[in-house]
DOMI-653259 format. One line per field, with one value per residue: residue number from 1; residue in one letter; z, x, y of N, C-alpha, C in turn. Coordinates in steps of 0.1 Angstrom, whole numbers, plus 5000, padded with zeros to 4 digits. Last residue first. Layout:
<pts>
k = c(NUM	...)
r = c(A	...)
n_Z = c(Z	...)
n_X = c(X	...)
n_Y = c(Y	...)
ca_Z = c(Z	...)
ca_X = c(X	...)
ca_Y = c(Y	...)
c_Z = c(Z	...)
c_X = c(X	...)
c_Y = c(Y	...)
</pts>
This chain:
<pts>
k = c(87	86	85	84	83	82	81	80	79	78	77	76	75	74	73	72	71	70	69	68	67	66	65	64	63	62	61	60	59	58	57	56	55	54	53	52	51	50	49	48	47	46	45	44	43	42	41	40	39	38	37	36	35	34	33	32	31	30	29	28	27	26	25	24	23	22	21	20	19	18	17	16	15	14	13	12	11	10	9	8	7	6	5	4	3	2	1)
r = c(A	G	V	E	D	V	Y	C	W	R	W	T	E	G	P	E	A	S	T	I	V	P	H	G	T	A	K	A	H	A	T	A	H	R	A	P	S	S	D	C	C	S	V	H	E	C	T	L	C	R	R	L	H	V	W	R	G	G	V	A	V	C	D	E	C	E	Y	R	F	G	A	P	V	P	T	L	P	Q	S	D	L	D	A	C	R	A	M)
n_Z = c(6336	6308	6287	6267	6262	6283	6309	6323	6354	6376	6410	6429	6463	6492	6495	6463	6447	6419	6398	6363	6339	6328	6330	6318	6335	6326	6325	6346	6360	6357	6360	6392	6395	6389	6403	6410	6403	6390	6380	6412	6431	6436	6450	6433	6426	6402	6389	6395	6417	6428	6437	6448	6450	6451	6473	6471	6482	6487	6478	6490	6487	6460	6456	6475	6481	6506	6528	6524	6539	6553	6527	6499	6486	6460	6429	6395	6371	6342	6322	6312	6309	6290	6269	6264	6246	6252	6258)
n_X = c(9117	9107	9085	9061	9042	9022	9032	9060	9077	9095	9119	9125	9131	9123	9100	9081	9060	9073	9050	9033	9010	8980	8951	8932	8920	8931	8955	8965	8957	8973	8995	8994	8991	9002	9000	9025	9050	9066	9052	9039	9005	8991	8972	8964	8965	8956	8980	9002	8999	9027	9035	9059	9069	9052	9026	8995	8959	8934	8920	8925	8953	8960	8946	8963	8997	9010	9014	8993	8997	8992	8995	9016	9045	9045	9053	9066	9048	9032	9036	9060	9048	9034	9052	9085	9112	9140	9176)
n_Y = c(4362	4342	4327	4321	4337	4329	4324	4342	4344	4356	4355	4355	4340	4339	4314	4306	4315	4325	4339	4343	4355	4353	4340	4322	4305	4278	4282	4287	4263	4242	4255	4250	4221	4197	4173	4165	4193	4206	4228	4236	4251	4281	4308	4331	4364	4373	4378	4361	4333	4318	4285	4260	4224	4202	4188	4167	4169	4173	4190	4214	4215	4217	4242	4257	4248	4275	4296	4324	4355	4377	4400	4391	4397	4426	4417	4422	4434	4432	4442	4428	4405	4409	4416	4404	4407	4380	4394)
ca_Z = c(6342	6320	6292	6277	6257	6267	6302	6313	6342	6369	6391	6427	6448	6486	6503	6474	6459	6428	6404	6375	6348	6323	6336	6312	6336	6327	6313	6337	6366	6350	6350	6386	6396	6383	6399	6405	6413	6396	6371	6402	6431	6436	6452	6437	6440	6411	6385	6398	6402	6428	6424	6450	6449	6458	6464	6476	6470	6500	6471	6487	6501	6468	6450	6476	6473	6504	6518	6529	6526	6556	6544	6504	6488	6476	6438	6411	6380	6353	6328	6316	6323	6301	6273	6268	6256	6243	6257)
ca_X = c(9124	9112	9098	9075	9055	9018	9030	9050	9072	9085	9115	9116	9130	9133	9108	9094	9058	9076	9062	9032	9023	8997	8963	8940	8920	8917	8950	8970	8949	8961	8996	8998	8981	9008	8992	9019	9043	9072	9051	9048	9018	8992	8985	8961	8970	8947	8969	9003	8995	9019	9036	9044	9074	9070	9031	9008	8970	8946	8924	8914	8948	8961	8940	8950	8986	9004	9021	8994	8998	8986	8994	9002	9034	9054	9048	9066	9056	9031	9028	9062	9061	9024	9044	9073	9104	9130	9164)
ca_Y = c(4376	4343	4335	4308	4337	4330	4312	4342	4338	4358	4353	4370	4338	4341	4323	4302	4316	4320	4342	4334	4356	4345	4350	4335	4315	4280	4276	4294	4278	4245	4256	4268	4232	4209	4178	4158	4187	4194	4214	4238	4242	4266	4300	4325	4361	4369	4387	4376	4341	4326	4295	4269	4244	4198	4198	4172	4159	4160	4173	4210	4214	4207	4231	4257	4251	4258	4288	4310	4344	4364	4401	4398	4389	4418	4427	4415	4434	4427	4452	4443	4407	4404	4430	4402	4412	4388	4384)
c_Z = c(6354	6324	6302	6277	6260	6257	6286	6307	6335	6355	6387	6412	6441	6471	6496	6481	6468	6439	6412	6382	6361	6328	6334	6318	6328	6329	6311	6328	6356	6354	6344	6372	6387	6383	6388	6397	6408	6402	6378	6390	6414	6431	6443	6439	6439	6427	6395	6396	6403	6416	6429	6440	6448	6457	6465	6464	6478	6486	6479	6482	6496	6477	6455	6466	6477	6489	6515	6520	6534	6545	6544	6517	6500	6476	6453	6421	6394	6366	6340	6321	6323	6308	6282	6270	6253	6249	6253)
c_X = c(9128	9116	9096	9085	9064	9032	9023	9044	9060	9087	9103	9118	9123	9139	9123	9100	9067	9073	9060	9045	9022	9007	8974	8951	8925	8913	8932	8959	8953	8953	8983	8997	8981	8991	8993	9009	9032	9063	9056	9046	9024	9003	8987	8975	8967	8951	8961	8991	8997	9015	9025	9050	9061	9070	9050	9018	8986	8958	8926	8908	8934	8949	8945	8942	8975	8997	9020	9006	9001	8985	8985	9001	9025	9040	9049	9062	9055	9037	9022	9049	9062	9034	9034	9062	9090	9117	9150)
c_Y = c(4378	4355	4342	4315	4330	4327	4317	4329	4338	4348	4356	4365	4347	4344	4328	4312	4309	4320	4329	4341	4351	4348	4346	4343	4326	4292	4278	4295	4286	4255	4255	4263	4249	4219	4190	4164	4175	4187	4206	4225	4240	4261	4286	4315	4343	4366	4388	4386	4358	4335	4303	4280	4250	4216	4196	4180	4164	4158	4164	4193	4206	4203	4216	4252	4247	4265	4271	4301	4332	4354	4388	4391	4393	4407	4417	4422	4425	4429	4444	4450	4421	4411	4420	4414	4410	4393	4394)
</pts>
């Protein structure tokens, strides 16, 4: 597996207290989502690329925040947008 400095520097962290299982961006515009992703830099919650608006990818591009994790209960993977590699 390829090494990724972003994944190495951003470990999986526990879901913060008061976590809301909804795409903040979809809620703001009345949209819908398929699965949720959580930014490990700022904790922003947004929808996956299978969702119509693809807010997680848009967030990463707009902010430069490289690593997301699933916000779905029981899933523990991470993805780096920069190196296009997961862990």
